[in-house]
Backbone as a chain_set.jsonl record, in Angstrom:
{"seq": "MQKTPFFETHLIGLALKGKTTNKNGQSSIDCGKLWQQFEAENIAGKIPDKLSDEIFAVYHNYEGDFTQPFSYFIGCKVAPNTKIPEGLNDLTISKGIFSKRTAKGKMPDCVADTWKEIWNSGLQRAYQRDFEIYDERSKDWNDAEVDIYVSVK", "coords": {"N": [[-7.528, 8.589, -5.791], [-8.908, 6.947, -2.963], [-10.069, 8.829, 0.185], [-9.933, 7.077, 3.338], [-11.407, 5.838, 6.695], [-9.772, 4.293, 8.882], [-9.717, 2.341, 11.813], [-8.303, 1.97, 15.04], [-5.019, -0.747, 14.936], [-4.458, -3.568, 16.767], [-1.322, -5.168, 16.044], [0.78, -7.824, 15.972], [3.859, -9.579, 14.613], [6.937, -9.429, 12.644], [9.523, -7.259, 13.205], [11.727, -4.866, 11.088], [15.082, -5.127, 12.009], [16.973, -2.116, 13.187], [16.364, 0.823, 10.888], [15.085, 0.974, 7.789], [15.999, 2.969, 3.936], [15.055, 4.37, 0.704], [16.92, 4.848, -0.833], [19.275, 4.286, -3.136], [17.297, 1.809, -3.63], [17.74, 0.258, -1.475], [16.049, -0.691, 0.234], [14.516, -2.45, -0.892], [15.744, -4.472, -1.138], [15.698, -4.571, 2.069], [13.505, -5.406, 2.967], [12.479, -7.212, 1.645], [13.874, -9.286, 2.586], [12.736, -9.496, 4.464], [10.618, -10.086, 4.808], [11.083, -13.017, 3.747], [11.982, -14.167, 5.823], [9.942, -13.738, 7.653], [7.73, -15.813, 5.997], [9.512, -18.186, 5.694], [10.386, -18.806, 8.147], [7.379, -19.272, 9.684], [6.072, -17.669, 10.041], [3.624, -15.582, 10.893], [2.292, -18.493, 11.397], [2.625, -18.458, 13.846], [1.924, -16.131, 15.507], [-1.283, -15.776, 17.688], [-3.85, -16.201, 18.478], [-4.856, -14.558, 15.938], [-7.124, -12.286, 14.171], [-7.323, -12.244, 11.958], [-6.424, -13.254, 8.492], [-5.036, -12.063, 7.417], [-2.066, -10.044, 6.342], [0.356, -7.524, 7.184], [1.856, -5.121, 5.845], [4.047, -3.043, 7.286], [4.802, 0.55, 7.656], [6.802, 3.418, 9.278], [7.566, 4.91, 11.401], [9.385, 6.958, 10.573], [11.988, 9.008, 9.865], [11.963, 11.681, 8.022], [10.759, 12.586, 4.555], [9.301, 10.615, 2.205], [12.12, 9.606, 1.238], [14.008, 9.258, 3.27], [15.174, 7.337, 6.053], [13.593, 4.355, 7.247], [11.893, 2.588, 9.744], [10.219, -0.482, 9.418], [7.255, -3.383, 9.488], [6.308, -6.121, 10.049], [2.837, -8.471, 9.611], [0.602, -9.962, 12.013], [-2.901, -9.011, 12.192], [-4.498, -8.781, 15.742], [-6.169, -8.754, 19.228], [-6.315, -6.301, 20.76], [-3.815, -6.869, 23.784], [-3.085, -9.242, 23.541], [-1.156, -11.782, 24.429], [2.367, -10.915, 23.342], [4.381, -13.552, 21.649], [7.677, -15.17, 22.527], [10.102, -13.818, 20.902], [9.197, -12.222, 18.326], [6.892, -9.444, 17.602], [5.711, -6.721, 18.114], [3.09, -4.182, 17.084], [1.395, -1.237, 16.848], [-1.506, 0.256, 15.002], [-2.656, 3.563, 14.424], [-5.954, 4.644, 14.616], [-6.907, 7.017, 12.203], [-7.436, 8.602, 9.591], [-6.971, 7.417, 6.507], [-5.58, 7.429, 2.912], [-6.655, 5.852, 0.214], [-5.536, 3.214, -2.313], [-4.791, 0.776, -4.676], [-3.12, -1.868, -5.623], [-2.437, -3.61, -8.429], [-1.492, -6.396, -10.359], [1.433, -8.437, -11.519], [3.465, -9.274, -8.527], [6.286, -8.905, -7.282], [6.246, -6.141, -8.701], [4.213, -4.523, -8.873], [3.179, -3.271, -5.918], [5.595, -2.286, -6.135], [5.772, -0.417, -8.064], [2.72, 1.326, -7.589], [3.459, 2.227, -5.322], [6.106, 4.336, -6.248], [4.24, 5.717, -7.473], [2.848, 7.01, -5.77], [4.325, 8.437, -4.2], [5.064, 10.765, -6.124], [2.705, 11.494, -6.381], [1.895, 14.231, -5.565], [0.304, 14.083, -2.945], [-0.719, 15.127, 0.027], [0.942, 13.828, 2.666], [0.702, 12.527, 6.004], [2.981, 10.373, 7.259], [2.546, 9.32, 9.133], [1.858, 6.319, 10.039], [2.419, 3.806, 7.275], [0.616, 1.055, 5.097], [0.494, -1.546, 3.891], [-1.755, -4.187, 3.072], [-2.199, -7.791, 2.629], [-3.904, -10.374, 1.165], [-6.694, -12.834, -0.063], [-6.327, -11.585, -2.52], [-3.887, -11.917, -3.126], [-2.42, -13.832, -3.174], [-2.441, -14.867, -5.851], [0.367, -14.166, -7.118], [1.062, -13.308, -10.204], [-1.135, -12.316, -10.943], [-1.891, -10.079, -8.386], [-3.899, -8.765, -6.155], [-3.675, -5.717, -3.402], [-3.67, -3.708, -1.203], [-3.177, -0.704, -0.918], [-2.379, 1.569, 1.686], [-2.308, 5.011, 2.61], [-1.028, 7.463, 5.464], [-2.591, 10.5, 6.088], [-2.882, 14.215, 5.887]], "CA": [[-7.53, 7.186, -4.481], [-10.092, 7.479, -1.964], [-9.806, 8.373, 1.929], [-11.066, 6.343, 4.115], [-10.923, 6.246, 8.261], [-8.726, 3.502, 9.607], [-10.131, 1.532, 13.225], [-6.688, 1.324, 15.403], [-4.912, -2.3, 14.625], [-2.531, -3.919, 17.236], [-0.622, -6.398, 15.494], [1.957, -8.944, 16.254], [4.965, -9.856, 13.378], [8.556, -9.231, 13.08], [10.316, -5.652, 12.957], [12.811, -4.801, 10.718], [15.954, -4.5, 13.047], [17.047, -0.877, 12.076], [15.972, 1.108, 10.077], [16.115, 1.239, 6.035], [15.876, 3.526, 3.324], [14.478, 3.793, -0.356], [18.21, 5.896, -1.642], [19.93, 3.713, -4.132], [16.668, 0.135, -2.909], [18.194, -0.531, -0.235], [14.497, -1.117, 0.788], [13.981, -3.48, -1.56], [16.897, -5.776, -0.123], [15.769, -5.188, 3.758], [11.892, -5.573, 2.935], [12.461, -8.76, 1.26], [14.762, -10.579, 3.176], [11.907, -9.809, 6.34], [9.241, -11.022, 3.904], [11.406, -14.183, 3.649], [11.944, -14.076, 7.194], [8.17, -14.445, 7.84], [8.004, -17.097, 5.094], [10.676, -19.423, 6.174], [9.977, -19.422, 9.368], [6.295, -19.441, 9.305], [5.293, -16.348, 11.434], [2.317, -16.34, 10.92], [1.42, -19.666, 11.883], [3.175, -18.198, 15.725], [1.036, -15.531, 16.168], [-1.04, -16.044, 18.748], [-5.104, -15.756, 18.59], [-5.585, -14.001, 14.875], [-8.403, -12.157, 13.937], [-7.456, -12.416, 9.618], [-5.603, -14.448, 8.106], [-4.183, -10.738, 6.252], [-0.558, -9.807, 6.653], [0.279, -6.309, 7.19], [3.135, -4.593, 5.85], [3.849, -1.365, 7.919], [6.06, 1.888, 7.178], [6.338, 3.797, 9.988], [8.985, 6.396, 11.842], [9.852, 8.04, 9.567], [12.576, 10.927, 9.731], [11.364, 13.181, 7.522], [9.98, 11.952, 3.819], [10.082, 8.971, 1.456], [13.632, 9.999, 0.773], [14.464, 9.855, 4.758], [15.375, 6.84, 7.014], [12.448, 4.609, 8.354], [11.265, 1.037, 10.047], [9.37, -1.76, 8.684], [7.385, -4.051, 10.151], [5.188, -7.037, 8.942], [2.52, -8.913, 11.445], [-0.858, -9.916, 11.538], [-3.881, -8.288, 13.377], [-4.548, -9.539, 16.986], [-6.425, -8.205, 19.647], [-5.338, -5.594, 21.728], [-3.686, -6.546, 25.105], [-2.6, -10.036, 23.43], [0.594, -12.01, 24.93], [3.359, -10.945, 22.575], [5.227, -14.841, 21.896], [8.932, -14.691, 22.174], [10.816, -13.252, 19.507], [8.39, -11.546, 18.167], [7.151, -7.829, 17.904], [4.133, -5.78, 17.961], [3.129, -2.341, 16.313], [0.014, -0.274, 16.698], [-1.82, 1.165, 13.73], [-3.503, 4.508, 15.385], [-6.749, 5.435, 13.652], [-6.748, 8.248, 10.91], [-7.751, 8.857, 7.781], [-5.651, 7.046, 5.272], [-5.628, 7.649, 1.105], [-6.268, 3.516, 0.533], [-5.268, 2.959, -3.822], [-4.917, -0.957, -5.063], [-1.819, -2.178, -6.521], [-3.045, -4.795, -9.528], [-0.221, -6.564, -11.283], [2.762, -9.152, -11.06], [4.322, -9.546, -7.286], [6.531, -7.447, -6.076], [6.748, -4.715, -8.899], [2.721, -4.082, -8.577], [3.847, -2.84, -5.288], [6.269, -1.148, -6.158], [4.977, 1.194, -9.248], [2.154, 1.954, -7.095], [4.092, 3.827, -4.728], [6.452, 5.428, -7.157], [3.447, 6.698, -7.929], [2.375, 7.283, -4.937], [6.19, 9.316, -4.097], [5.061, 11.778, -6.972], [1.457, 12.41, -6.636], [1.684, 16.224, -4.523], [-0.179, 13.583, -1.974], [-0.587, 15.452, 1.472], [1.462, 12.57, 3.408], [1.399, 12.865, 7.131], [4.305, 10.646, 7.475], [2.596, 7.879, 10.382], [1.84, 4.729, 9.728], [1.577, 3.704, 5.854], [0.398, -0.199, 5.231], [0.058, -2.754, 3.171], [-2.839, -5.853, 3.316], [-2.374, -9.113, 1.976], [-4.658, -10.688, 1.721], [-6.669, -13.582, -0.547], [-6.165, -11.501, -3.295], [-2.835, -11.34, -3.273], [-2.434, -15.174, -3.308], [-1.539, -15.293, -7.396], [1.328, -13.811, -7.13], [1.009, -13.331, -11.201], [-1.807, -11.33, -10.92], [-2.433, -10.48, -6.831], [-4.061, -6.845, -5.389], [-2.949, -5.293, -2.337], [-4.157, -2.115, -1.217], [-1.731, 0.776, -0.054], [-3.076, 2.631, 3.398], [-1.154, 6.139, 3.218], [-1.76, 8.218, 6.068], [-2.613, 11.383, 5.07], [-3.091, 15.368, 6.472]], "C": [[-8.577, 7.925, -3.949], [-9.194, 7.619, -0.691], [-11.081, 8.182, 2.558], [-9.803, 6.061, 5.45], [-10.755, 4.021, 7.799], [-8.71, 3.376, 11.518], [-7.666, 1.416, 13.526], [-7.14, -0.282, 15.452], [-4.061, -2.287, 15.192], [-2.701, -4.933, 15.954], [0.739, -7.166, 16.266], [2.431, -9.706, 15.089], [6.336, -9.481, 13.823], [8.31, -7.355, 12.311], [11.486, -5.763, 12.097], [14.284, -4.67, 11.754], [16.781, -2.828, 12.238], [16.141, -0.331, 12.103], [16.238, 1.42, 8.635], [15.186, 2.591, 5.138], [15.289, 3.313, 1.838], [15.708, 4.455, -1.204], [19.025, 4.006, -1.833], [19.356, 1.119, -3.708], [17.027, -0.662, -2.119], [16.78, -0.707, 0.554], [14.053, -1.773, 0.825], [14.477, -4.283, -0.814], [16.488, -6.126, 1.121], [14.432, -5.831, 4.217], [12.143, -6.739, 2.741], [13.143, -9.292, 1.762], [14.139, -10.713, 4.972], [10.975, -10.016, 5.664], [9.944, -12.302, 4.276], [11.46, -14.808, 5.144], [10.714, -15.17, 7.545], [7.715, -15.43, 7.091], [8.056, -18.009, 5.914], [10.399, -19.469, 7.493], [8.756, -19.518, 10.562], [6.142, -18.2, 10.47], [4.339, -15.974, 11.488], [1.078, -17.143, 11.454], [1.999, -19.223, 14.088], [2.245, -17.481, 16.267], [-0.642, -15.532, 16.877], [-3.18, -15.542, 18.598], [-6.215, -14.698, 17.45], [-6.696, -13.831, 15.064], [-8.496, -12.261, 12.65], [-6.406, -13.044, 9.505], [-4.748, -12.894, 6.967], [-2.802, -10.467, 7.085], [-0.752, -8.407, 6.864], [1.376, -5.961, 7.402], [3.119, -2.799, 6.447], [5.099, -0.42, 8.112], [6.087, 2.866, 8.778], [7.66, 4.064, 10.534], [9.861, 6.845, 11.06], [11.112, 8.84, 10.21], [12.339, 11.682, 9.286], [10.07, 12.772, 6.376], [10.467, 10.904, 3.384], [11.329, 8.832, 1.16], [14.776, 9.425, 2.604], [13.912, 7.904, 5.704], [13.881, 6.014, 7.488], [12.487, 2.72, 8.752], [10.407, 0.827, 9.104], [9.596, -2.828, 9.164], [6.421, -5.343, 9.374], [4.234, -8.359, 10.041], [1.152, -9.141, 10.66], [-2.047, -9.663, 12.55], [-4.365, -9.041, 14.24], [-5.542, -8.457, 17.861], [-6.087, -7.686, 20.295], [-5.084, -6.134, 23.168], [-2.578, -8.544, 24.819], [-0.982, -10.913, 23.923], [1.549, -12.365, 23.969], [4.224, -12.232, 22.449], [7.057, -14.024, 21.935], [9.633, -14.237, 20.944], [10.811, -12.558, 18.45], [7.685, -10.439, 18.488], [5.64, -7.252, 18.128], [4.201, -3.892, 17.418], [1.557, -2.456, 16.403], [-0.224, 0.274, 15.745], [-2.56, 1.706, 14.527], [-4.517, 4.451, 14.229], [-6.338, 6.943, 13.372], [-7.379, 7.654, 10.402], [-6.823, 8.552, 7.433], [-6.271, 7.512, 3.59], [-5.473, 6.013, 0.973], [-6.014, 4.315, -1.189], [-4.905, 1.683, -3.586], [-3.818, -1.367, -6.033], [-2.447, -3.869, -7.087], [-1.618, -5.054, -10.292], [0.121, -7.575, -11.174], [3.362, -8.603, -9.327], [5.768, -9.061, -7.786], [5.921, -6.266, -6.544], [5.433, -4.027, -8.835], [2.827, -2.558, -7.619], [4.53, -2.0, -5.01], [6.167, -0.036, -7.18], [3.843, 1.958, -8.52], [2.573, 2.973, -5.99], [4.935, 4.471, -5.42], [5.701, 6.388, -7.599], [2.882, 7.484, -7.076], [2.878, 8.596, -4.136], [5.425, 11.001, -4.993], [3.886, 12.192, -7.742], [0.964, 13.367, -5.499], [0.586, 15.154, -3.151], [0.127, 14.184, -0.334], [0.08, 14.738, 2.026], [1.701, 13.073, 4.496], [2.728, 11.94, 7.782], [4.304, 9.586, 8.991], [3.023, 6.779, 10.344], [1.454, 4.47, 8.318], [1.373, 1.722, 5.935], [-0.149, -0.558, 4.655], [-1.146, -4.073, 3.206], [-2.83, -6.293, 1.975], [-3.354, -10.251, 2.413], [-5.175, -11.879, 0.278], [-6.436, -13.727, -1.686], [-5.004, -11.389, -3.783], [-2.054, -12.59, -3.14], [-1.138, -15.171, -4.95], [-0.355, -13.871, -8.08], [2.065, -12.874, -9.07], [-0.117, -12.189, -11.431], [-2.583, -11.155, -9.386], [-2.607, -8.803, -6.75], [-3.628, -7.213, -3.692], [-3.382, -3.731, -1.917], [-3.2, -1.613, -0.089], [-2.636, 1.244, 1.067], [-2.169, 3.448, 3.328], [-2.243, 6.679, 3.885], [-1.452, 10.334, 6.165], [-3.145, 13.182, 6.352], [-4.582, 15.494, 6.203]], "O": [[-9.039, 9.029, -4.239], [-8.155, 7.022, -0.411], [-12.252, 8.564, 2.549], [-8.575, 6.028, 5.527], [-11.215, 3.136, 7.077], [-8.011, 4.022, 12.3], [-6.624, 1.131, 12.936], [-8.178, -0.905, 15.674], [-3.037, -1.643, 14.966], [-3.635, -5.306, 15.244], [1.463, -6.672, 17.13], [1.637, -10.449, 14.512], [6.764, -9.283, 14.96], [7.588, -6.701, 11.558], [12.264, -6.695, 12.301], [14.204, -3.585, 12.33], [17.021, -2.616, 11.049], [15.175, -0.51, 12.845], [17.265, 1.965, 8.229], [14.107, 3.068, 5.489], [14.99, 2.147, 1.583], [15.435, 4.605, -2.395], [19.199, 3.051, -1.076], [19.978, 0.062, -3.609], [16.815, -1.866, -1.969], [16.877, -0.88, 1.769], [13.314, -2.197, 1.714], [13.874, -4.833, 0.107], [16.603, -7.263, 1.58], [14.178, -6.472, 5.237], [12.051, -7.488, 3.714], [13.145, -10.396, 1.218], [14.491, -11.314, 5.987], [10.078, -10.236, 6.478], [9.409, -12.836, 5.248], [10.954, -15.892, 5.438], [10.522, -16.381, 7.654], [7.06, -16.175, 7.821], [7.214, -18.551, 6.631], [10.114, -20.604, 7.876], [8.894, -19.72, 11.768], [6.157, -18.263, 11.7], [3.975, -16.036, 12.662], [-0.099, -16.943, 11.752], [1.66, -19.741, 15.152], [1.669, -17.843, 17.293], [-1.32, -15.007, 15.994], [-3.491, -14.353, 18.678], [-7.357, -14.263, 17.599], [-7.437, -14.55, 15.735], [-9.595, -12.368, 12.106], [-5.579, -13.332, 10.37], [-4.047, -13.019, 5.962], [-2.624, -10.689, 8.283], [-1.896, -7.963, 6.766], [2.03, -6.13, 8.43], [2.463, -1.804, 6.135], [6.164, -0.715, 8.654], [4.992, 2.824, 9.338], [8.693, 3.509, 10.162], [11.078, 7.009, 11.147], [10.872, 9.295, 11.328], [12.38, 12.741, 9.912], [8.894, 12.629, 6.71], [11.478, 10.288, 3.719], [11.649, 7.717, 0.75], [15.995, 9.339, 2.753], [12.781, 7.449, 5.873], [13.014, 6.706, 8.022], [13.036, 1.849, 8.077], [9.939, 1.566, 8.238], [10.649, -3.419, 9.401], [5.977, -5.294, 8.227], [4.758, -8.992, 10.957], [0.713, -8.84, 9.55], [-2.022, -10.166, 13.674], [-4.78, -10.117, 13.809], [-5.754, -7.366, 17.333], [-5.23, -8.296, 20.935], [-6.032, -5.948, 23.93], [-1.714, -8.97, 25.586], [0.131, -10.463, 23.651], [1.773, -13.526, 23.624], [5.097, -12.144, 23.312], [7.476, -12.925, 21.573], [9.232, -14.754, 19.902], [11.757, -12.236, 17.73], [7.69, -10.202, 19.696], [4.604, -7.899, 18.288], [4.979, -2.938, 17.427], [0.782, -3.375, 16.141], [0.696, 0.954, 15.29], [-3.198, 1.044, 15.346], [-4.148, 4.257, 13.07], [-5.698, 7.751, 14.046], [-7.858, 6.528, 10.534], [-5.761, 9.079, 7.763], [-7.426, 7.88, 3.381], [-4.622, 5.23, 1.394], [-6.193, 5.513, -1.404], [-4.679, 1.33, -2.429], [-3.851, -1.066, -7.226], [-2.759, -4.868, -6.439], [-0.843, -4.192, -10.707], [-0.759, -8.241, -10.629], [3.632, -7.412, -9.172], [5.986, -8.959, -8.993], [5.315, -5.458, -5.839], [5.526, -2.804, -8.729], [2.7, -1.393, -7.995], [4.456, -1.151, -4.122], [6.504, 1.13, -6.974], [3.832, 3.176, -8.697], [2.187, 4.127, -5.807], [4.605, 5.654, -5.337], [6.036, 7.502, -8.001], [2.414, 8.569, -7.419], [2.198, 9.483, -3.618], [5.354, 12.094, -4.433], [3.734, 12.758, -8.824], [-0.027, 13.288, -4.773], [0.11, 15.935, -2.328], [1.037, 13.751, 0.372], [-0.74, 15.406, 2.655], [2.587, 13.924, 4.581], [3.461, 12.462, 8.622], [5.246, 9.194, 9.68], [4.138, 6.29, 10.527], [0.318, 4.8, 7.977], [1.992, 1.125, 6.815], [-1.329, -0.225, 4.543], [-0.58, -5.079, 3.634], [-3.13, -5.827, 0.876], [-3.545, -10.814, 3.49], [-4.282, -11.998, -0.561], [-6.288, -14.795, -2.281], [-4.882, -10.801, -4.857], [-0.852, -12.386, -2.969], [0.069, -15.33, -5.127], [-0.353, -13.077, -9.021], [3.064, -12.164, -9.186], [0.15, -11.211, -12.129], [-3.585, -11.808, -9.097], [-1.84, -7.908, -7.104], [-3.396, -8.24, -3.054], [-3.249, -2.765, -2.667], [-2.741, -1.949, 1.003], [-3.846, 1.068, 0.924], [-1.09, 3.107, 3.812], [-3.449, 6.692, 3.642], [-0.46, 11.056, 6.263], [-3.672, 13.046, 7.456], [-5.2, 16.481, 6.605]]}, "num_chains": 1, "name": "protein.A"}
């Protein structure tokens, strides 16, 4: 894993109502449903003044480490002070140092497998805002690449 600086990024999108947990695979269910809603309702198409077509999936508001409840958000990058459409949410990823890893393979398994590697890596995580970036490389679900950024101490 390489350490990478990342600059403050403003997002508009959908927030998971309540928190989820990795216990008993609950986050896979909850986050999967939020992705289905994001796609079915064409949320990316409703976000004004997007700065790119990338989609960010953000893990945040941790109650502890990865075994504890956390919040989840899916959205697109926008300029600061962009008006938030009704029914959508905003989130800011603060600047910081992140450890970057790229998941490669069949979706969504490659992302889940990479997170399991991160959990077992001994990485000194900060548990601030961790995120995945979905771009052109992740369009083919049989051969995808997704960058994962993990906040580090």
